[in-house]
N, C-alpha and C positions, 0 to 999 in steps of 0.2 A: 363426538367431533373434536378434533384437535384444535387448540388455540393457534391462531395465526398472528405472527408478529411482524410489524412494519420494520424494515431494515433499510439501510443505505449501504452501498458499496462503491468503491472507487478503485481504479486500476493504477498501479504504480508503474511508471514508464521511465526508461533511461533514454536520454536524448544525447547521443555522443557528440553531435555538432548542432548546437542550438540554432545556428543560422540556417541549417538545412532542414530543420523541422522533422527529421526522420526519427522514429522512436521504436523501441522494442518494449513490449509488456514484460515486466519482470516480477510483478507482485500484485497482491490484492489486499485491500482493507475492507472489513465488513463491520458495521456498527448497528446495534439495536438499542435505542434508548430505554425502552420498556424493560428489557432484560439486563441492562447495564453490560452489554456484550460488546467487546471490541477485540477483533482478531486480525492478525496480519501474517502473511507468509510471502516469501520471495525466493527467487532463484536467479542467479546472475549467469546469463549465457555468454561467457567470456569470448568464445569463438565468434559468435554472431556480432558482438560489440566490436571486436577487433576487425571484422570484415567492413564495418561501417566507418571505423576510425582507428587505424592501427596504433596511433599514439595515445589513445584514450587511457586515462589513469584509473585502472581497475582497482588498485588498492584504495584509492580515495573513495571510489564508488562503494566498495565493501564497507569501509568505515562509516560512510554516511548512511547507508541502508541499515547497518547495525544500530545506528543511533535512532532511526525511525522505529525499529523493532523494540528498542528499550523504552521509547516513549509510549508506543502502543501498549506494551505490557505493563506500564507503570513501574518499571524497574527503578530501584533506589539509585542506581548509577546512571539513570537516564537524564539527569539534570532537572531543573525546576519544572519544565513542561511535563515531565513524566508524573509529577505530583498532581496535575490537574485531574478533574473528574473525567469520566469516560467520554462524555459528549464534547468537552473542551479539547481533549486530546485528539479526537476524531477531526474536529474542525481545524485544529492546528496542522495535523498531518495532511489534510486535503486542501489546504490553502494554496492559492495560485503561486507558482514559482517560475522563475525564468532560468533556473539552473539546469544541470544535466539530469537531475531527478525531478520528474514532474508527475502530477497526479491528474487523472481524468476528473471531470466533474462528477459529483456523486449521483448515483442512480438509485431509485427506490424500488422496493419489492415487498412481497409478503412471504413469510416462511413459517412452517410448523416445526422445522428443525434447522436451527441456524448453522450448526456444524456441517450438516449435510449440504445445505445451500452454499456454504463457503466452499466446500470441497468441489462441488459441481461447477461453480463459477470459476474457481482457480483452474480447474482442468480445462474448461472451455476458453478462458481468456488469457491464461499465462503459459500453460504447458504446451 
């Protein structure tokens, strides 16, 4: 029997106009404490974002989401937060924000294959 791992995931959303509370799912973060696993992927749907808000600053969004990615991966150029351990980075990435990048509340699950689970969730929730 395969070992099952408890994981948490959160959806990354872009909110072009915070006051309207409309959002698009643009990414996913998955974390497993037991395996010290933290993975993130994203895709910026520029056309859809422009339909909701023609003047939205896509360059700033790209810069900010790349920062999230650097923090997630623990990149040396990701700033001091990227140096935190995996659990602390996940908690920072999923903290409540009122900016144009927001994160859903974390959701738990069990998986025997974290990469496969990530790919399935990303396909269902983002693509």
